[in-house]
N, C-alpha and C positions, 0 to 999 in steps of 0.2 A: 217532411224533409230527412228524416232520419232513415225512412224508407228506401229512398233513393241511395243513400250513402251506403247502406248494407247490401243492395243488391247489384251494385256495380261490379264485375268481374274483377277488379284491381284488388278490391278487399273480400273476396271469397274463395275464389279458385287457389289452389294449392301453388305456392311462389314458384317451386321447381317448374311447375308444368306451366305457368302463366307466363314466366318469362320467355320460355321456349314458344308458345303458342302466339306471344304477341313479338317476340323477336325474329322468329323464322321468316314470317312474310316478309318483314323488313329487311332482314339480311337478303332474300332471294330477290327482291326489288332493287336494293341497292347494288347486288352483283350485276343485275341487268344492267343498271345506270353505268356501272364500270365497264361493262363489255360495250356498251355502245360509245363510250369514250375512247375505246381500243378500236372499234369500228372506225370511227371518224378519223384517226391516226392511221390505221391500214388504208384506207381508200384516199386519204390524202396522199401518203406517201407513195401510193402506185399511181399518181399522176404523170403521163408521158412527159418525158423531157422534149425540148427544142433544140435548133441548132445552137441559139444563143444560151440556152440554160439546158444543158444535157440531164442534171441531176435536179429535176424540177421537184421530184418528191421530197429531197432532203430539206431544200428551202421552204416547202410548203409545211412540213413537221415543225421546221424551226420556227417560222411565223406564229402555227398555233402554239407552239411552248411560250414565243414570247407574249402572247394574248392571253395565255391561260390564267395568269394571276388575277386579272380583273374578272374573268368569270369565277374565279375561286372566291374573290372579294364579294361578288354578287352574293352569292351561296353563303358566304360568312356573315353577311347583314341579315339575310334571310333566316338561316339556321340559328343564329346567335339570339336573334328576336325572338324567336321560334322557342328557344331553350326556357326563355323568361315566360312566355306564355305557356309553355307546355308544363313547368313547375307550379306557377299560380293556379291554371286552371285546374290542373289534376288535384292540388291542394285543397281549391274553392270546392270542385266536386265532392272530394271526401269529406269535408267540413258540413256538407250539404247546402252551400249559400249559392243558390243557382242565380239570384241577380248579381251577385259579384262575379260568378264565371260569365256571365252574359256580357258584363261589361268588358270584361278582360278580353273576350273573343272578339267584338265589335271594335274595341280600340286598336287590337292587332292588326286588322284590315286596314283601318287608317294609316297606321306605321308603314305598312305595306305600299300602300300608294305614295306616301311620301317617299319612300326610299326609291321608287321607280322614278321620280321625278329628278332626283341626283344623278341617276345613271343614265338617263334621257340626255341631261345635259353634257354629262362627260362625253356621250356618243357623238354628240354635236358638235363639241368644241375641245375635246382635249385629246382624243386618241393618238394623233400624229406626234404631240409631244411627248406623251408617253414612251410610245416605241421609240422614239428618238434617244433616251436615255439608256437603251439597252443594245442597239445596234446601229450602224450608219449604213448597211447594207440597203440598197435602193430596192432590191426584189423582195427582200425579206420585209421590209418596211410598207411597200405596197400591198403586200398579200395580206400581212397581219393587220393594216389599217382598214381595208376593205372588210375583212371578216369581223374584227372587234366592233366596227361602227353598226353593222348590222345587229350583232348579239346585244350591243347596248341599248340602242334604240328601242330595240323591240323586246326589251328584258323585263316587261309587266308580267308576261306569262310566267318566267321562272321565280319571279319574286311572290306574286300572289300564290303560285302553286306550292310554295313551300309553306306559306302562313297557312293555308288552307288544310296542308298536310299537317303540321303540328297540331292543328287544332282537332283533327280526327284523332291523331295519336295521344293527346292529352285526355281524350275521353274513353281510351282503349280500344278505339276502332282502327286498328291497324290493317286489317284487311283489305277495307275500302281504300284506304292511303295507298296500300301496295298496287291494287289493280290499278289505279290512276298513275302510278310511277311507270309499271310495266306497260301499260298502254302507251305513254309516250315515249318511253324507250324504243318499242317496237315501231311506234311509225318514224322516229328518227332514223333508226337502222335500214329501214325500207327505203326510205327516202333519200339516205347517202349515195349510194351509187347512182339514183336517178338523177338527182342534180348536180353532182360532180361532173359525172362523164356524159350525161346527157341521153337517157333512155326513154324511149315511150314518148317520143315528140317533145320531151322538156330539153330546153338549150342546155349546153355543157357550161356549168358556171364554176367550176372548179372551186376553189375555197370559199367562195362565196355560196357556192350550192351547199358545202359543209354548214355554213352558218344558219342559211335558211332550214335546213332539215332539222336543225337542232332548236330553233326557235318556234317550230311549228310541232314539235315533238312536245316542248315545254308548254304550249298553249293547250293541246290536249290533255296533259296531266292538270293544268290547272282548271279547265271546265270540268273533268271529271271529279276532281275533289271538291269544287263548289257545289256541284250537285249532292255528292254524297253528305257534304257536311250540312246542306239545307235539309236533307231528308233524315239522317239519323242521329245527328247532335242534338236534335229539339227534345230528346229525352231528357236530356242534361242540363241543357242552356237554351236561351231564346235567341233567335237569329234575326229578329226584327232590325230594320235598317236605323231605328232610332239609335240603335247601341253603336252606330258608326261614330255618333258626335264624340270629338275628343274629349277625355276627362283626364285632366293634368295628374291628379292622384293615382289613377290607374296606369297612365303612361310612366308616371315615376317608379312605380313599383315593378312595371314589366321590366324597365331598363335597370332597376336595381340589380337584377339577377342577370339580365339580357344583355346589358352594355360590357361588362366583363367576358361574357359570353362572345359576344360579336367581335370584341378585341382579341379574343383567344382564338378563334374562327378565322379572324382577318390575319393572323400571324402565319398561317399556313399559305396565305397569297404573299405577305411579304418576304418570308422566307424565299418561295419560288421566285420571286421577283429578285432577292439579292442572289440567290443561287446562279439564277442565269447570269446577272452581270459577272459574279465571281468565275465562275465556269467559262465566260467569254474570255477570261484572262488565259485560260490553257489554249482553246482552239473552239471554232463555231460546232465540231463534231462532238464536243463534250456536253454543248448546251443541247443538242439534238438528242445525244444519249439518254440524258436525263429527262428531257420531255417522255421519251418512248418509254423509259423505267417507271416514271412517274404513274403512266396509264398503267402500266402492267400491275404495280404496287395496289393499286384502287382496288382490284377484285379482293383483296385481303383486307386492305384498311376500310373499305366500304361496308363489307362484312361485320367488321368490330364496330363501326360506328351504327350500324342497324341495330347490334344488340345493345349500345348504348343509348339509343333511343328508345329500346324497350325498358330498359333500367329507370331512366328518369322518372316517367310517370309512375311507374309502381312504387319507386321508392319515396316519391313526393306524395302521393295518394296516402300511402300508410303513415307517412310523417302527419301529415294532416290529420289522420284518423285516430293517431297517437298508438297505433298498432305495433309495439316495440318489437313483438316477434317476426313479424312478416317484415317490418324495416330492414331487422338485421339480417333476413332470410334472403331480402332482395338485393342487399349488398352483395353478400355471400355468393349466391348463385351468378348475380351479373358478373363479379369478379372472375369466378369459375371459369363460365362458358366464353368470356371474352379471351383468357388466356388460351383455351382450348382451340379457340378460331384463329388465334395468332400462330401457335404452335403447327396446326395443320398448313397453314398459309405458307409460313416460313420452308416447311418440309417439301412441299408443294413446289414452291417457285426454285429452289435448289435442285430439285430433281428434273425438273423441266424446263430450266433455264434457257438452253439451246433451242428448243421447240419453239418457245414462246416469242423470244427474240428474232429467230429466223422466219416469223411471218411478216417480219417488216422489211421490203425491198431497199434497205439503205445501204451506203456504202461499208465494207468490209471494216474500216476503222471505228466507224460510229457503232456498228454492232458490237466489237470487239470491247470498247467503253462501257457500253450498256450492259453487258456480260459481267464486268467487274463491278460496276454498281450493283449489280443485283446480287452478286454472290457476297459482297461485303455488308450491305444494309440489312439484308434478311438475318444476319446473325443478331440483331437487336428487336426482332419482331416482338419476343417475349416481355421485354421491357416496355415497348408500343402498347402492348395489349393491357399491361398493368397500369401504364399511365392515363389511356383513354377510359380505363374504367373507373380509376379514381377521379378524373375528372367528371365523369356523368356523376358519381357519387356527391361531390362536392356542390356540382350545381342544382342537383335534386333536393339539396339538404341547405340551398341558398346561400352558399359558401362561395359565390363567383370569383372571388378576388382570390383565394386559393388557388381555383383550376385556371385562374388567369397567370398566375406566377409559375404553375408546373409547364403551362404552354411557352410562356416567354423562355424558359429554362431551355426545352427540348427543341423548340424552332428557332429562336433568335441569338440568346445571349450566349449559348455556348456553339450552337451549330455553326452560325456566319462567320464569326471570328476565327475558329478553329479550321473552317474550309480555306478562309482567305490565307491564313498561315500555311496550310498545306500547298497553297499554289506557289508558294516562294520555294519549295524543295525542287530538286532534280527531277524525282518521280511523281510529282503533281498529280498528274493523271491516275495514278493507282492511289495515291494517299489521300487525296480529296474526300473520297467517299467514307473513308473512317470517321470524318466529324460527326456523322449522322447516328452510329450507335453510341460515341462518346458523351454525345447530348442528351440521348434518351435514358442511358445510366444516371448522368447526374441529375435529371429531373425526376426519376424514380427515386432517388435518395430523398429530395425533399418531400416528394407525395407521402412517402411512407411517415415522415415526421408529421406532417398536416394530418394525415388520418389517423395516427395516435392522438392528438390533440381533438379531433372530432369525435373520435370514439367515446372519449371521457365527457363530452359536453352534449351530445346527441343521442348515442346510444343507451343513455342511462337515465336521462332526465330530460324533458322537452323544455327548450327555450324558444322565443320568436328567431326566425330566421332570416326574414325579409331584409337583404341588403347586408347579410353578416360578411365579415370577412373570413 
């Protein structure tokens, strides 16, 4: 068992290089993920109008914006569960406990199947009621309902894809998971115009075509991740079907870390849902503008999340191995690289804002609002980078509640009330975007206090972390 612990690259490769070799593939794959989200919006915004609905593209983008929080919630549950899996499995491997790691991996798949059943029921019975809480426009509701039902009923692909992706990342095998994600994204990008506009004999399906292209891409990623897990992870864990049997103790330990992470990830979904409602008080164009900005910002945010995904297993592995020097190096370089990513992203978006927004053939008013959002919100990207890095550190050390508090502050507690207050001002369409930088600054102040506490507790002596606040 000791030999298994020392030969895993997370315990031997220099941390500065390890973070890059693990992080860069995930950053590239997540950048591609962001690209296909933009491609979705671009093709949908290019849908031709009709005599009854001349600006069809704007309606379609608005429909996808209202549906997006549910898709984000799917990701939140998958990624949040994956955080618990990632931290626990990496730590178990670091401790040389193969049987324990195998039980964690098997129960992860079981939890993924349970998650799918919940979203299946929502897709069958809850979509229309959900959309009605955000708009009463029949065109937007019709498009959004059709799109969201397809994505929800067929969501097993994206949920299990995220589970198997985390299993690969937890063992340090980020390249295979990157290949799977890239393959799915490419399939989605290729199928988008074919299924939306009807090329090569395929019927033109509009927003339904965008939904089917997305689902097919997700299934491609899932199948590849499953194959890679079955082949490569056998070195560190067993993949026999008997490990799918639910074990309450294992599930409890996964959620001791993972549940706060699920809630934390879901906060982004709740924030987007709340922002859609708040911006609807200003105009439908403001809602559409936010949806377009959100897709653009994902290029930068997803890159930071890719580095975050590399930080968590490295820090958790070396915490389990009780290697204080590598633990501190993982924290140091994870923070540094994340801040560099966000700084470069902020500068890039500021410089190329007109060109990026001009890609989307939307109304001039919508483009102007999107420009204001981008110019203002990017000013807080260094705060965002620090917050994302701190959350990864807290999760890797089992301090999920602290990570949750930071997310609550930056996404809900400060951002939404402040955004609503700004809608009461005469220049609401300009001021509302400042809610996001203020929220990030407030969250960072609290994260710094938490990090000081954690430094004294974890970086000088080792204490049990499971379920720690």
